[in-house]
N, C-alpha and C positions, 0 to 999 in steps of 0.2 A: 312666192315660193314657200312651201310649207316646211316646217322643221322636221328633221329626221327623227326616228324613234329614240336614238341615243341622245340627241339634243333635248328632246322633250323630257326624257328621264332626268338628265342633269338639271334642267330648269326646275322640275318638280322637287328634286332633292334640295336644290338651293333654297327654294321657297319654303319647303318644310323646315329645314334647319334654321333659316332666318326667323321664321315664326316661333320655333321652339326657343331660340335664344332670346327673342323679345319677350316671350312669356316668362322665361326664367328671370329676366331683369325686372319685369313687372312684379313677379312674386317676391323678389328681393325687396323692392320698394314697399309693397304691402306689409311684408313681415317686419321690416324695420319700423314702419309706422305703428304697427300693432305692439311693437316692443317699446314704444314711447320715444323713439328717436325724433329729433327736430328735423323738419323738412330742409331748412337752410340754416345758415349761421344765425344765432340769436342776435347778432349785430343788426340784422334786418336787411342786409344786402349781400350780393354775390360777387366774388372776385374771381378773376381768371386764375390768379396765382397768389397764394398766401406765403409770403417770404419768412414770416416768423415761425420758429420751431416750438418754443415753449410759450405760445401765446394762445389766447382764447380762440383765435381764428384758425389755428392749425387743425387739420382734419375736418374743416367745415366748408371749404370752398371747392372749386372745380379741380384745382391742382395745388400741390404743395411739395415740400422736399421729399415726401415719401412716394410721390408719383413714380419716380424711376424704379422703386421696389416693385410696384404693381406691373410695370412694363416688363421687368425681369421675370415676374411670375409667368407672364405670357410666354417668354422665351423658354422657361423651364417646362411649362406645360406642353408647349409645342414639341420640345425634344422628347419628353416622356411619351406623349401620344404617338409620335412618329416611331419610337422604339417599340412600343407595346401594341399599338393599334394600327400598324402600317396599312392593313387592308381596309380599314374603315375610311369612310369619306371624310374630306376636310371638315364638312359641316358637323359630322358626328363627333370628330375629335375636338373641334372648337366648342361644341355644346357641352361635352364632358368637362373641358377645362373651365367653362363658365360655371358649371355645377360646383366644382371644387372651389373656385374663387368666391362664389356667392355664399357657399357654406362657410368659408372662412370669414367673410364679411359679417355674416350674421353672428357667428361665434365671437368674433372680435368685439362686437358691440354688446355682448352679454356681460352682466355684472362680474362674473368670475374672471374674464379676460381683462376687462377694464381695471379691476383691482390688481390683477397680476402686473399689468403695465405700470400702474402707479407705484407698486411696491418693488418691482424688480428691474425696471428699465429707467431711462432718463425722462420718461413721459410722466413726470410727477403730477401734473395737473390734468392729465388726460381724462376726458369725460365721455369719450366715444365719438363716433363720426356723425356728421349730419347725414340725412338720407341722400342729399345731393352728392356729398363727398364719397360716401360708400358706393353709390351707383357709378360715379365716375371712376372709382378704383377698379370696378369691374370692366368698364369701358376701356380704361388704360391697359388692363390685362389683355383684352381682346385685340387692341392695337399692337401690343407686344407679340401676341400669338401670330397675327397676320404678318407683321414685319419679319418674324423668324421664318415664316413659311416662304417668304419672297426673296430673301438674301442668302448669300453663302454663310455657312456655319461660322466661319472665322469672323465675319463681320458682326454677327449676333454676339459672339463671345467678346469681341473687342468692345462693343457698345456696352455690354453688361459690366465688364471690368471698369470701363470709363465711368459709368454711372456710380458704381460702388466706390471708386476712388474719389470722385468728385463730391458725393454726398458725405463720405467719410471725412474728407478734408474740411468741407464747408460747415457741416452741422454735427460732426463727430458721431454720426449714426448712418446706417445703411441697412440693406436687407440682411447681410451676414451678421452684423452686430445686433440687429433687432431680434433675429431668431435666437442667437446665442444668449442674449440677456433675458429673453422670455423663457427659454428652456433651462439654461444653466447660468444664472447671474454670476458675473465675476466682479468682485469689489473694485479691483484696480481699474477696470473699464468704466464702471459706474462713476468713480472719482474723476477719471479723465474726461468723461462726458459732462459731468457736472461743472467742470472748470470752464466751460464755454461761456 
């Protein structure tokens, strides 16, 4: 039995946006490589999860304590895309979210942001992400975006709040504190984070 015209259009759209997303992630990898980022942790191995926060392995492996922040990026981008681009296809909205995330990942690994993190946040020894970690940050955002598209809004909000509270408690940092300290450093928060 042959596919209907509508099914063929949906299939072509899915293939198109999947290829676009893959091309964007490949462009991210190439850009980071050209910026001089290391492919994997300089330790020479890959870990599924890096538990240390202010350690040389942080931001170098597949996941770390900042992974929940990138998942929350996906939640936020899904909400914004749904509000602003409601008529666009899911693939178009996800691809736009990936463009924003990848843009941030490239900016985050530029000298100006690395220095800002060192001077204004708890990331005193931060030297940038490995290509693996940065790419996985984008993948985690995609997972967050897809999750938010599949569950009720209240569950997405509950998970985001739980992530923020958990990481705030365990490592004294989370997406909210990270953005605040990057944009408007508060000395009292910096002292509290340094006491960990």
